[in-house]
N, C-alpha and C positions, 0 to 999 in steps of 0.2 A: 424498158431496155430489151433489145432483141437477144435471142439466144447466142448469136455469134459474138455480139458486143459483150455479153455477160461472160462468155468463155474467155475472151481476150482479157477482160478485167481480172478474172480469177488467176489466169496465168501470170499477169503482171503483178498481182498481189503476192503470188508465190515467189516470183523472181525477186521482188523487192525484199521479201522476208529472208530469202537466201542471202542476199547481199548484206542485209543487216546482221544476220548471224555470222557471216564471214568477218565483217568488221568487228563485231563484238569478240569473237573468239581469237582473232588475230591480235586484238588489243590485249586480251588476257595473256596470250603467249608473249607479247612484247613486254608486259609487266614482269614476266618470269625470266626474261632473257638478260641475265647479268653475268659477268665473267665468272668462270669456274662452275657455276651452278645452272646456267641457262639451258644448255643442251640436255642435261640430265632431267631437268624439270619437265621440259617439253617431251622428252622420250618417255617419261613416266606417264604423262597424259595420253600419249599414243597407246601405251600398253593397257592402261585402265580403260580407255575408250574402246579399244579392240575387244577386250573381254566383255564389257557391258553390251556393246553392239551385237556380239555373238549371241548372248542369251536373249536379248530383245528380239533379234531377227529370227532366232531358232524356235523359241518357245512362245513368243508373243507376250512376254511379261512386261511389267512396268517396274522401274527401279525407284522406290520411295523409301521412307524410313522403315516401314514394315519389312520390306525386302532386305534392307540392310541388317535389320535385327535378325532375320532368318539366317543370313550369311554368318553373322557373328555367333549365333547359337547352334548352328548345325555342327555335326561331328564329322570326322574324316571319312567314315563309312558312307554317309550320305553324299558328301562332297565328291567322292570318287565316282559315284554314279553319273555325275554331270560332266566328268572329264573324259573326253573321247578323242579319237584321232581327228575328227572334224573340228573339234574345239581347238586342238593344238595347231592344226593347219590354218584355221581362220585367224587365230591370234598371231601366228608366225607371219602370215602375209600382210595383215592389216596393222600389226603392232610391232613385233620384234624386228621385221625387215626394215620398215621405215625408221624405227628408232635407232637401229644399228647404223643405217646410212647417215642419219643425222649426227650421231655421236662420232663416228669414225671417218666419214668421208667428206662431210660438209664443213668447209672452213668458215668460221664466223669472225668477222672483224668488229670488235666492240668500239663504239665511239666513246670519247671522253664523257664523263658523267653529266656535264652541263649540256652537251649536245644530245645525250640520251634523254635527259629530262625534256628537252625541247621537242625531240621526236615523239615522245610519249604524249606531250601536249597537243601536237598536230594530229596525232592518231586519235586522241580523245575528241578533238574538234571534228574530225572526219566522221567518227562514230556518231557524234551528236547530230551532225547534219544529215547523215543517211537515216538515222533513226527518226528524226523529226519529219523528214520528207516522206518516209514510208508511212508513218502513222497519219500524217496529214492527208496523204493521197488515198489511203485504204483504211481509214479509221473504222468504218462500218464493218468491214470484213474481219479485221483483227479484234474488234470489240466483241463480235459474235463468237469468235473462237475462244476468246478469254472467258466469256460468260458460260459457254456451253461445253467447252472441251478443255477444262483446266487440267485434266489428266495428261494432256500432251507434254506438259513440262517434265513428266517422268520418263519421257522417251528421248529427251534432248541430252545427248552425251557429249562431254563428260560432266556437264553441270548437274545432271540428275544424280550422279555418283557423289559429287561434292555436297549437294543439298541433303541427300539422304544420310551421308556420313555425319554432316554437321548436326542434323536433327537428332541422330542417335547419340552423338556426343553430348548434346544439350540434355537429352533424356538421362544419360548415365551420370552427368554432372549435377543433376538436380539434387537439391539437398534431401538426403534420406532422413525422414522423420522416424521416430520410434514406431514400431508396428502397433497400429491401433487395434485394441481388443474389440471384438465384434460380439454383439448380443450377450453382454455380460449378465443379462437377466435370464439366460437360457437355462431351462431345467428339463428333466424327464421324469415321468412317474416311476415310482419304484416297481420293479418287476416282481410278480408273485413267485413264490418258491417253486411252483409247479410249471411255470412258463418255460417254454423252450427258448434257447438263444435264437435271436433273429440275425441271420447273416445275409447281407446285401452285397452282391458282386456287381460292380460297375465296370464294364469294359468300355474303354475310350478308344474308338476306332480312329484310324489314321487315313485320311484322304479317301474315304468312302463316300460316294455320291449317291443320292437317292435315285437318280436317273438310271442306275444300274442295278437296282434291287427289284427282283421279281415280286416281292411282297408288296411293293408299291405300284405294280402294274407293268414293269419292264417285261418285254416279250420273251426273254431267255430265262431258263430256270436257274438263276444264280443263287437262289435261296432254297434249293431243293432239299438240302440237308436238314432244314428246319421244319419240314413237313410233319404234321401230326404232333407237334410239340406245344401246341396251344399258346403260341406267342401272340402278343398284341402289337401290331405295327402302327406307328403314328405316321399318317400320310403326308402331312404338310409341315415340315420342320425346317427352320432356317438356322444357320450358324451365326455366331457373333462376328467372326472374321473369316478371312480366306486363307489364313496361315496358322500354323500351330502356335507360334509365339504369341499370337493375339487370342485365338479362340480358347486355348487350353486354360490360361488364367482367367479369362472372361467367364467361362461356363461355371467355374467354381466360386465366382465372386458374387457378392450381393449387389454390385453396382449396376448391373444390367448393361446391355449394349449401348444405350444412349449416353450413359455417364461413364463408361469404362475408358480407362487408359492404363497402360502398363505401369506407369509411375504410381497411380492411385492404388492399383491392385497390390503392388509390392509393399505399400505402406500400411496395409491392413490385413487382418486375418481373412480366411475364406471359410467356406462351409466345413471343410475337413477339420479345421481347428475348433470350430464351434462344437461339432460332434464329439471330437476327442475330449473337450473340456467337460462335456455332459456325461462322460462315462462310456462312450462308444469306442471300441477298439478299432483304430484306423490304420491301415497298412497300404502303402503304394508299391506295386510291383511293376517294374520297368522293363520294357523290351523295345524302346524307341530311343530317341536322342535326348532324353531328359524331361523333367516335369516343368521346366520353365519357371521354377520358383514355387509352384503350387504345393509341392510336398515338403517344403522347408519346415522343419520341426515336426515332421511326421515320419514314423518308421518306414524306411524305404529299402527295397531289395532290387538290385539290378540283375535280372535273370539272364541277360545276355552275357554277363561275366561268368556265369556258371558253366557254359559250354556243354550243354546236355548232349550226350551221344546221339547222333542221328538227326538232331534238330538244329545244330549250330555248325556254321562253317564260315571261315574268313571273318570272324568277329561279329557275325549276324546270326540270329536265331529265328526259326519259324515260330509263329504264334501258338502252335500246339504246346509250347513250353509252359503256357499258362495252365493247361489241363493238368500237367504233372504238378505244378505249384499248388493248384487247388486241392488236388488229391493229398498233397502233403500237409497243407495248412488247415483244411476243414476240421480234422479231428482235434486240432488245438483250439478251435473257436468255441470256447465254453461260455462265452458271454456275447452280448450283442456286438456285432462287428461289421465294418465296411471294408471290403477289399477292392481297391482300385487297380485295374489292370490296363496299363498303357500299351496298346498294341502297335506292332509294326504295320499291320493292316495292308493297305494298298499303296504304300509310299513309292513314289516314282522318282525318276523315270524308269528304273529297273524293275518294272512290274513282274517280270519273269522270275525274279528271285523271291517273290512273296508267297509262293506256293510250292508244294513238292512237285516232283517230276511227273507224277500221274495227274493229268489235267483233263477236264471235261471238254474244253473248247480248243480247237486247233484249226489251222496252223497258228503258231504264236510268234510274237515279236521278241526274239531272244537277244535283245540289245538295249542299251540305255539310250541309244540314238534313235528315239522313237519316231522322229520325222522321216526316217528312211524306210519305215515299215508301211505296209499297206493298211488302209483303214480297217479292214477285216481282222488282220493279225493283231493290230494294236488293241482293238476292242476285245478280241479273244483273250489276250494276255491279261488285260485289266479285269475282265469278267472272271477269269480263273482266280484272281486274288480275292474277289468278292465271294466266290463260291467257297474258297478255302476259309475265309473269315466265318462264313456260315457253318462250316464243319466244326470249327473251333467253338462257336457258340453252341452248336448242338451237343457236342461232347461235354461242354461245361454244364449245360442244362441237365443232361442225363446224370452227371455226377451229383448235381444238387438234388435232383428228383429222387435219387436212390438213398439220400440221407434222411432217415426218419427221426433223427435226434435233434434236428434243427428246423426252424422255419426259414425258408430261403427265397431270395428274390434275385433275379438277374436283370440288369438294365444295360442296354448297349446304345451308345450314341457316338457318332463320328465328330471329329473336330472341325472338318470343313470338307468340301467336295473337290472335284478335279475336272479339268478340261482335257479332252482327248482329241484335240484337233478341230473341234467345232469352231467355225469362223477363223481358222488359222491360229487358235490359241491352245497352248498345251500347259499342263501342270496346274498351278494355282498361284495365289498371292496377288491377284489384281485388287486395286482399291475397292472396298465394298460397294461404293457408290456406282461403279461401272462394271462390277464383276458379273459374269453371266450366271444363270441359275445353276449350271452344272457345278459351280464352285461354292454356292451358298445353300442349295437344297441338300439336306443330309438325312440319313436314315436314323431312326430311333425306334427301338423295340423293347418290350417288357415281357418277362416271364415270372410267374409266381407259383410256388408250391401251394398245394391245397391248404396246408397249415397256415401259410402266410396270408392267403386270401381270407381265410376265416378269422385270423388274428386281426387283420386290418379292416375287416368288414367291407371288402371291395365288392361292389355290384358289377358283375362282368358285363352286363348289357350297357350300363352307363359308361363303363370304362371304354368299351369299343366305340361308343358314340363320341366320347371325348377324344379318342384317337383319330377321329375323322376331321377334327377341327385343327386350326393352326396352332403351332407351338414353336418354341425356339430354345436356344441355350439358356435363356433367362429363366426357364422353368426348372432347370436342374437344381438350383440352390434350394428353393422351397420344397421341391419333391423329396430331396434327401432328408431335410428336416422333418417333413411329414412322415416319412417311412419309419423314423425312429421316435415319433411322437414328441418331438422337441417343442417345448412351450417357450415362446419368446415373442416380443413385440414385432421383431423383424420378419416373422413368419407371415406369409401371404397365402391363405388357404385357396383363394381363387387361382393363383399362379401355380399351385401344387397340382401336378398332373393327376394325382389321386385325391386331391382335396375335396372335390365335389362328387366323387363317385363311391364314397364310403358310407355304408348303411349306418355304421356307428361312428359318427364324426368325432375325431379326437378333441380333447379339451385343450384347444390351442388358442392363444391370444393373437388376434389379427393385427395388421399394421395400423399405426396411428396416422 
């Protein structure tokens, strides 16, 4: 087939698909058009479609069940970052205006119900003929798209909204089983009377991508604050998902990415519950939009509700609030403890709000409408948020290092990455199968006090060699168990980031 003939065939296939979609959507609208409700039903579709089309066109996102879950679980502070004049204008022109014309100006004469049923029948026949003809004529092209580009269904509005809402409804309606206890055989060795308490501080980053960490080779000094603090950076780490509602419960679950689902995770305990049951004091400190069920039945404190002077404004707090929380809580940690700090991090699109006014990179993008900013200013603003996260980590490390009465460990890992306009994609949340590396490659770093290194018998050379190899969120579950020497069948020493680098291997039972 010549190039010209091929191009004509592609155009014909696109035209036939457009005709088929027109027939399908007009048929759906016809099914909704009944007296008293028809206008308002179609008007609602126009409004929903306009809003969905805005976010797809503006940020390059896909609307699937995961995105619907994000919308449901977000809070008003995050939602307002996405509401802009451009959004209002877009929805007004593509949604409100045509909906208003339809409702108030268009006169609809409804046929008797028998004739309406007949019209629906003829419309269905037309749809069938157009569909059959299109598939028959261009089966090869459509089959190739269906096999290799299944994600396109998440761009088709408003069916993508309906499908994602239905999927989320099915998920929420799934029968909730009693929470399954995990690792009931888990035990810990008794601590000697002279042993110092072990305090592990786990900072869960938000929307931090490895591509912007200078510790991983990025050309700008975004991690300058961590210089000289002997942190170990893991070079090749991937996230379980591309959104918080997936990654956060996944990283604390024993299921692993391959077997993970939100329903399964909600129906079973996670590593925090196992640690708590074995005598570790577990506390969740929140400065984000919630723990997505991870901290259920765990002591939790919402730091953003405290409103610390100088750190909080308009219901949001800078992450330096965690340093104050650590300073307040450390003296109370008289036994082995895990403190989980859920950071605001680099949550977009209002990156300019994630760091104080003094910023190392300028000019900045001082708006949530990030598409209107230059590539340089957007990158500067995001990098400022990463630099600020590094400052919070550095201050936390300094606080832990100055504590001589406890053995301390700091572990930082992000929930997922972020797109900053690469290939026209912004933010995050694309299906993992097609998500770019910017959304799935994440930073992970570790710091240990001298006492903790000696206590755990960590070989620093082996640790740095391990940090150069691949890792993922799946490693967090066994690593936390290993840090507290939890003995259980569920523990996998090889998956523990420290499991093979300890001179004195803990007496742990491996998986069966």
